N, C-alpha and C positions, 0 to 999 in steps of 0.2 A: 330308377328310382328317383325320389325326389330330391331337391337340394337340400332339405332338412337332413335326410337321411345320409347323404353325401357328407355333409358337414359334421355330423354325429360320427360317422366312420372315421372321419379325418381327426376329430378330437381323440377318439379311442385309441389312435396308432401312436399317440405321442406317450412313449415309454419316460422320458425324462422331463418331470414337471415342471423344473426350473427352466429349462429350454422354452416350454410351452408359454410359462408366465411372461418370459422376456419377450417372445414373440407377441403375445396378446398385447403386451404394454407398447410395443412398437407400433401396432397396426391400428389399435384404438386409444387415440389421444384424450386422455381423459382432461375434462376441464379443471378450472382452480378447484382448490381444496377448501370448500367452504362448509365442510360436514359438521354436523353437531357431536358425531361419534365416529370413532375409527372405522374404516372398512376392512375387510380382509378378504383374501381369495378363497371363492368357496367352490366353484366347479359343481353347483348343486343342479340336478335335473329339474326343470319346472315346466308345467303346461302353461300356456298363456291363452286366455280367451277374451276376446273383443269385437269390436265391429270395425271393419275395414271401409275403404271407400265406397260410397253409395249405400251405406249403412248394412253392409253383407255381413254377417257373422263369421268370424274365424276362431281355429284354434290351432296352436302350433308349439311344438315341443322344442325346447331349447335348454340352454343351461345359464343360471346366474353365475357370473364371473367374480362380480366384486361386490361385497354386501355388507350391510350393517343394519341395526334395528328399524331403522327409517326407510330403507328400500334397497337399491342396488342397481347394478349394470347389467342387463341381459342383451342378448342379440336377437334381431328378428328379421326375417325376409318379407313379411308384411309391413305395409306403409301404416305408420301411426303417426298422430299429431301431438304437439305439447297440449296438456289439458285432458287428453283422452283417457277414460277410465278403463282399465283393465282387471281382470281376475287372475290372479297367478296361483298354481297349486303346486307346492313343493312335493314332488315325487318320492321323496326320501322319506318324509314324516306324514304325508298326505293332509298337511295343513292347507287352508285356504286363505287368501287374503286379497281384498281389493286394493288398488294403488292407481296413480294416475301418472301419465306420462309427463315428465319434467322437461326434457329436451332429448334431442337426438345427437349423437356424436358422429365420428368417422363410419365411413362405410369400408367393407372388406369381404371379398368373396360372395358377393350378393346379398350381405347381411349388414344391418345398421345396427350401430351401439347405441342402445336406447337407456336413459337414465329413468328410472321409476322411483316414486315416492309412496310410501303408506300414509294414510291420513293421521295417524297416530304411531308411534314407536311401538313395534312387535318385536320384544326381546327373544322369543323363542321361535318365531317363524323359520329360522335358519338353524335351530338347535343341533340338527344332525351334522351341522359343518363344524362345530367347536366342541366335540365331546371331550 
């Protein structure tokens, strides 16, 4: 199986969400809090499309972990660079949104925490997460 499916299986095995949040916070050190709106924990499944090294297209399933109307924190096994454009598809509500890579944070289990930002705030992109 791919690393992605292994990671998804590992995420699904977490019965206690509070333990998982604590573990995620410990493993992915978030940068300074300079956001225009408050982020919240989402655990929203997303598909990510973009171009990897040598301009090769890639797509990868992952989860958005910490989000707001301006973007959020996702993890990727594919290497990306700040300024790179990606397309996110929220699998819960099938909404699509272009975003750009702001920066990469820490790495854990062969995945890198990636901060992405939308060109403009999109209040309903994560709507399935705060019913």
